[in-house]
N, C-alpha and C positions, 0 to 999 in steps of 0.2 A: 782373500776377498779383496776385490778392488773397489775402490770408491768411485761413484759416478762423478765425473767432472762437470762442473757448472761453468758454462761460458757466459760471460756477460755480453749481452748484445746491446747495441745502441738503440734507443727507442726510435720508432718510425717518425714520430712527431714530437716536437719539444713540448714540455709541459709548462704551464704557467707557474710563476713563483708561488710559493706557499703563502697565501694570504687568506684572511677570513673569507667565507663564502660571498658575503656582500661585496667586498672589495674585488674579488675575482670576477664577479659578474659585471661590475662596472668596467673593469679593465678589458674584459672580453668584448663588451659592447662598443667601447671606444675603439678597440682595434678593428672590429668589424666595420664600424662607420668609416674609419680612416682608410681602410684598404678594401672598400666594397667594390671599387671599380679599378680596372687596371690602369687607366689613364686619368690623370687629374685634370678636370675641366677648370678653366679659369672662371672665377666667379664674376658674374655680371654686376655692374654698378646698380642696376635696378634691384637685384636680389639683395645686395648689401644694404641698400637704402631701406627696403621693406623689413629686413631682419633687424636693423637698428631702430627703426621708427614705429613699427607696428604696435608694440606694447605701450610706449608712452602715448601715442595718439589714441589708442583704445582706452587707456586709463583716463585720459582727459575727456574723451567723449562720454564715458560712463559717469564721470564726475559731473559733467555739464548736464546730463539727463537727470541725475539725482538732484542737483541744485534746482533745475527747472521744476521738477515734480514737487520739491519742497516748497518753492515759491508759489506754485499753483495751488497746492493744498492750503497754504497759509492764506492766500487771497480768497479762495473759496470759503474757508472758515469765517473770515471777516465778513464776506458777503452774506453768508447764512445768518450770522449773528446780527447783522444790520437789518436784514429782512425780518427776523424774529422780533427785533426791537420795534420796528415799524408796525408790525401786525399787533403786538401787544398794546402799543400806543393807540392804534385804531380801535381795538376791542375796548380798551378803557374809555375812550371817547364815546363810543356807541353805547356802552353800558351806562355812562353818566347821562347821556341823552335819553335813554329809555327810562331811567330813574326819574329824571326831570319830568318827562311826559306822564309817567304814572302819578307823580305827586300833583301835577296840574289837574289830572283827571279826578283824583280824590277830592281836591278842593272844589271842583265844579259840582261834584255829587253832593256835597254838604250843603 
């Protein structure tokens, strides 16, 4: 009986190094991004500017909106508290005036 011979053939495509699945996918994505086009386009200065400054400007704008909203809320709260205080003072003054008038009316009736 003759044994079948096994010929080792070279793979058609090279395999990625044996890394954990998560690392393999990152490596694959970075390779795809790097070699997605056959010709490398020079990066424009505008693109570089926006890539470098978009996130810091967005964070600053978001922080400014948050601070504005916080200051607006604080100011509104103070205004409402002041209006409530004025209304209470007016109610107390009017109640005192009503009491005074009722007392005068009772004296006149006697």
